[in-house]
N, C-alpha and C positions, 0 to 999 in steps of 0.2 A: 385383226383383218389379215395380216401375213400369214398365221397360222392356217386360217380359214382357206386363203388362196392357195396354199400348199397342198392341203388335204383335197381340194376341189380337183387341182392339177393331177394329183396322184390317182384319184379316183377315175378321171378320165382315161388314165393309161390302162385301166382294167376293161375298158369298153372296146370290144373287137369292132365296132362299128367306127372308130374314131381313129385311123391310122395316122391321120395328119398329125395329131398330138404326140403319137409315140415317136415320131421323125424327130422332133425337137428335144433337145437335151433338157432334162429337167433340173434347174438349177435350185439348189437346196442349201441352206444353212444346217448347221448341226441341230438346231432347235426345231426346224422344220422336218428334218429327217426323223427326229424322235417322234413327232406328232403324226408324220406319215405311218412310221412303224406302229405305233399304238392303234391306228386306225385300220391297219391292213394285215398286221402279223398273225398267221394262224394259230400259233401256240397261245399268243396272248389272248386271242378271241375264245380259245378254249377254257382260259382261267376265268374270263368274264363270264362264260355260260355257266361255268360250276358255281359261280357265287349266285346266279339267278336261280338254279336249281335249289341250292341251300335256301334262299329266301321263299321259294315255294314250299320246302320242308317246313319251315317255321310257321308259315300260314297254315300248314295242315296240323301241325302239332297244337297250336293254338285253337283250331277249329274243333279239334277233338275234346276240347274242355267245354265246349259249348253245348247248350241244348240241342237236342235232335228232334226233328219231326218227320214222321215216316207216313206214308199213305200205301195201303196194301188192299188188293181186291182179290178174293178167292172165288173162282167159279167152279161149281161142282155139278155133275149131272149123276144121277142114279136111276137104275131101272132093274128091278121093280123098287118101288118106294118103300121104305121100312114101314111096318105098320105095327101097331101094339094091339095085342088081343085083350078086349075087355068084355064083360058080360052084356055090354050094350053093342057089342060089333067091333070090328078092327077100328082103330084111329091112325091115319097116316102121320108121320112126323114132319113131313114137309113135302113140297112139289119136287119134280123130277130134276128140275135145274134151279140152281139159286146162286145169287151173288152176294158174298159176304164183304162189303167195304168196311176198312177199318182205319182210323186215324189215330195214331200214337205220338205222344210227346214224352221224351225221356230226358232225364237230367241226373247225372252222378254229382252230388254236390260235396262228397267227401271220399276220396280214395286213399287216404294215408300219404298223400304227396306224390303219387305216380304220375299223374297228368302233369304237375308242376315240374317233376324231375324230367319228363319227356320234352316239355317245353324248353327247359334249360338246356337240354342236350342239343335241341335243335339250335338254339340261339348260340351255343358254342360252335356248332358244325358251321353254322353261317359265318361266325367270326374267323374260324379257320380257313374257309374258303376266301374271305376276303383278304385275309393275311396272305394267302397263297397268291391271290391275285396282285397283291401289293409286291410281293417277292418277284414275281413273274414280270411286273412292271419295271421293277429295279434293275432286274437281269436283263430285260430287253433293252433299257436304255444303255446299260453297259456294253451290250452287244453292238448295239447301233453306233455308239462312241467308238469302239475298237474298229468297226468296219469303216466308219467313216474316216477316222484318222489314218488307217491302213490305205485307204484310197487316196488320202492326200499325201502320205509319205511315198506311195509308189510313184504318183505322179511327179514329185520333187525328185525322186531317185532317177525316174526316166529322164527328166530334163538334165540332172546333173550327168547322166550317162551319156546324152546327147552332146553335152558340152565337152566331155572328154574326147567324144570322137572328133568334134571340131578341133580340139587342140591336136590329136593325133594326126588328122588330116593335114593340118599346117605344118606339123613336124616332118610328115612324110613328104609334102610338097617341097620344103626346104631341102631336105636330105637329097630328093632327086635332083634338084637344081645343083646342088654341090657336087653331087656324083657325076652330073653332066659335064661340069667343068673340071673334074679331077681332084677336087680337094678332100673329098671322103671316099673310103673304099666300098667295095659292093657289100661288104658285111653289114655296113651302117645302113644302107638301102634296104636290105633283106630285113634287118632288125626292125626298123621303122615300119615296113610294109607288115610285118608279122603283128606288131603292136597295134597298128591301126586295125587289122582284122579282128584281133582280139577284143578290142574296144567296141567294134561294130556288133560282135556276137553278144557282149555284155548289153549293149543298148537295146538288141532285139529282145533279150531275155526280160528286160526292165520294161519294155512296152507290153510284153505278154503278160508280166505281173500287174500291170495297169489294168489290162482286160479283166483279169480274174478277180482283182479288187473291185471293179465296177460291178460285175455280177454278183459278187458275194454281198456287196452292200444292198443292191436291188433285191436280193433274196431275204436278207434280214429285214427289208422295209415291208416284205410281203407283196412285192411288185414282181412281175416276170423278169428273169435274169438278163433278158435282151434289152431292158429298158435304159436308155441313155441317160446317165445323171452327171451333172456337173456339180462337184462339192466347192462351194464358194468361200468358205472359211480358210484361214491361215493356220499353219503350224505355229504355235506360240506356247507360251508358259501358261499353264491354268491358274485359276484364282487362288489366293491363299486358302489353305485349310486350316480348320480348328487345331487344337492340341490334341494329341493322342487320347488322353484321359476323356476329353469331351467327345470324341469319336466313338471310344468305347460305350459311354453313356447313352449315346444316341442309338448304337446298334442294339442295346438291351431293350430300349424303350420303343423303337421303331423298325427294327429289322424284321421283315415280313415272315422270314423263316422262323424267327424266335416268336413272333406274335402268333403264328399257326400252332406251334408247339404249346404255347400257353393255353391257346383255345382248345387243343386236344386235351390237355390236362382238364381243363373245366368240363369238357364233354365226359371225360372219364369219370369224374366226381359225380356229375348228373346221374350216369350210368349206375352207379353204386346206390345213390338215394332211390332211384327206380327200382333196382333190384330189393331193396330193403323195403320198399312200400308194398311188395307182394305179400309180405307177412301180415300186413295190417288189415283192418276192415274196409269195405267200402259200402257206402250208403247211397242209394239213389231213388228217385220218384218218377212214377210214370203216369200219365193219364191218357185214356183211351176212348174213343167214342166210335160205335159201329153197330152193325147188325150181328146177331148171335143166335143160335138155336139152344134153347133151354133144354134141359135134360129130358123132361117129360111132356111139357107143353107143346103141342103141335105149332108150326109156324115160326117165323123169324121176327124178333123184335130189336127195337134200338136198345143199347145198352151202355151206359156212362160208367166207366171203370177207374178209380183212383187207386194206385198201388204204392206202398212204401217198401223198398226191399234193401236189406242188409245182407252182405256176405262176408264171412270170415274163414279163410282156408286154414284149416288147422293141420292138415297133413297132406302133402304131395310127393312122398317118397324121396325128399330130399333135394328135388329139383331146384326149388327157390334157393335153398342154402349153396347149392353149387353155383348157381347164376350169381349170387353175392359174392361167392369167393373169387369167380372169374372176373366179375367187375373190379374188385379190389386188386387184383394182379394186374389188370388192365391199368388201373390207376397207378400203381407202382411203377409199371412199365412207362407210362406217359410222363412221370414225375423223372425217371432215369433219363429219358429221352431229352426232356426240356434242360436238365441239368447239363448233360453232354453238349446240347447245342448252345448253352449259354457259355461254356468253357470255350467251345469251338469259335463262337462269335468273337470274342476277345482276342483269341490267338488270330483269327483272320485279320482283324483290324490292326493289330500290331503289326503282323507281317506285311499288311498292305502299306502301312505307314513306312516301314523301313525301306520296301522297295520303291516307294515315292521319293523318299530322302535320296536313296542311291540313283534313282533317275534323275532327280535335279542335279546331283553331283556329275553324272554323267554329260548332261547337257552342257554343264560349265566347262568340263574338261575337254569334250569334243569341240565346243565353239573355239577354244583356245588352240586346239590341235588343227582345227580348220583354217583357222587365221594364220598360223604359223606355217602349215603347209602351203597355203596360198602365197605367202610371202616368199617362202623358199622357191616355189615354182616360178615367181615373178623374177627373181635374182638369177636362177638358172637359165631362163629365157634371155636376160641381158647379157649374161656371161656366154651364152651360146652364139647370140647374134654378134658379140665382139669377138668371137673365135679365140675366147679364153676358156669357156668351158666345153665339155664335150657332149655329144649326143646321149651317152649313156647316162650323165648326170641330169640332163634335161628330162629324158624319158622317166627316170626314177623320181624325179620331182613331180612330174605330172601325174604319176601313178600314185604317189603319196598324197598329193592334193586331192584327186578324184576320190581315194579310199577315206579321207578325212572329210570331205563334204558328205560322202554316204553315211559314215558314222554319225555325223551331226544330224543328220535328217532322221536317221533310226532313233537316235537318243531322244529328239524333239517328240517323235511319234511314241515311243515308249513312255514318256513322261505324261502325255495326255492320257494313254491307255491306264497307267498306274493311277493316276487320279481318278479317272472313272471307276476302276476298280475299287479304290478306297472308299469312294462316295457309296457305292453299291453296299460292300460289306457292312458300312457304318449306318445304312439305312437312309441316307441323305437323299432328297428328292432331286429332280433334274435342275431345279434352280440353286442348288448348292447350300440351301438353308438348313440349319440343324434344328 
C-alpha cells in the first residue's frame, strides 16, 4: 500500500490541474523513490516499449509458420468481348464485365528449418530486449539511489555548514565583546569577522547544492525538476553484502548486459540456421476455390484446386553462400562481444567490491576524525573561555571540526553509493537478494 500511495502522489504531480498537490513536499523513502522512477522515468519507459516491440515480433514470426487463408476478387471489363470464330459462327468467351472471386488456403509444412530459425531469432531478440530492460532497471535503481543519497548528503552538509556559521557567529560576538573592553586587539576582531563571512559563503553554497540535488533527484524520478521532494531516509551503513565470488557468479547469471549479450549470441546462431535453410527444399500445399474462365469453353465456372508445390533452389549466384558467411561472421562477433562483456563484468564487480571496502574504511576513519575534531573544538572553547587558549587556536579547532563533519557526511554518502553500484554491476535487484 505504501508503494501504491507513493506512485499515486507522484502521478498527481504530473497533472497540471492539481497545483495544490505540487505545493506540498513529496515525502519519499528510497524504496518509494525507486518505485516512482520505475513508473515515470522516460528512459526506462523506452526500454519497456522495446520489450513490447520484440514481443510483437515474436508473435509475427510464429504467425508466419501458420496456414494462411486469402480471399481475392478480380473485376475485369473488356470491350469488345473476345470471340472465337467457328464454322457455326463466332462464340464469345465471356461477358463484358466479370468478377473472379477466389478463396485460397496455403501451408508450408517443410522449409528446411527456415521458419523455426526465424522464430528462434525473434525469441532471442525478445530475450535481449528483456535483458536490456533489466539492465535499464538496475541502472535506474543505481541512479536513483545515488541521487537520493546525494540529496541526503547535501542536506546534512548544509546543516553542518549552518552549524559552523553559528559557531563562527558566537566566536565573533565573543571577540567583539572582548575587543570592546580592550582585552583583544582589532586584528582578532577582523579575523573573526572574516572567518564568519567565509562560513556564511560556504553555507550559501551548501544550500545551493541542496537545491541542485533536489532538482536532480526529481529529474531522475521522471518528475518536473521543480517538484518539492523530502527524502525521509537517514544516512547509514548499507546491509551486509555477499562475498565477492558470490557477487561475480550473480553478475554472470543475472546481469542484464550479459543476458542481452547471450541473447544476441542466440539470435546470431538462429540467423546462421536460417541462412543455411535457404539451401534446402521447401514443400507446401494450397487449396483454392473460385470462379475461373476455361481456356476454350465460354462462360465462368466454379473450380476447386488442390496443389502440392516443392521448391529447391539449386543456384542463386552465390547469394545464399554469402548470407551464410555473413551470419557466421556475425555469430563470431557476438561470441567475442559476450566474452568481452563476461570479463568486463567480473572486473566491474571486483572493482566495485574494492571501492565498497574502501568506502567502509573511510567511514570508520572519518567517524573517528569527526569525534576527535569535535572533542578538540570543545577543549579549545573551554581554554578560550578560561583565557588560556587563543582565538587562533579556537578558530583552527572549529575549522577542523567543521571539515571533519563534512568528510564524515561525504564518506557515508559514498558508502551508500558504492553499495548501490556494487549491487548494480552484480545484477542484484533492489531488495538486495542474490
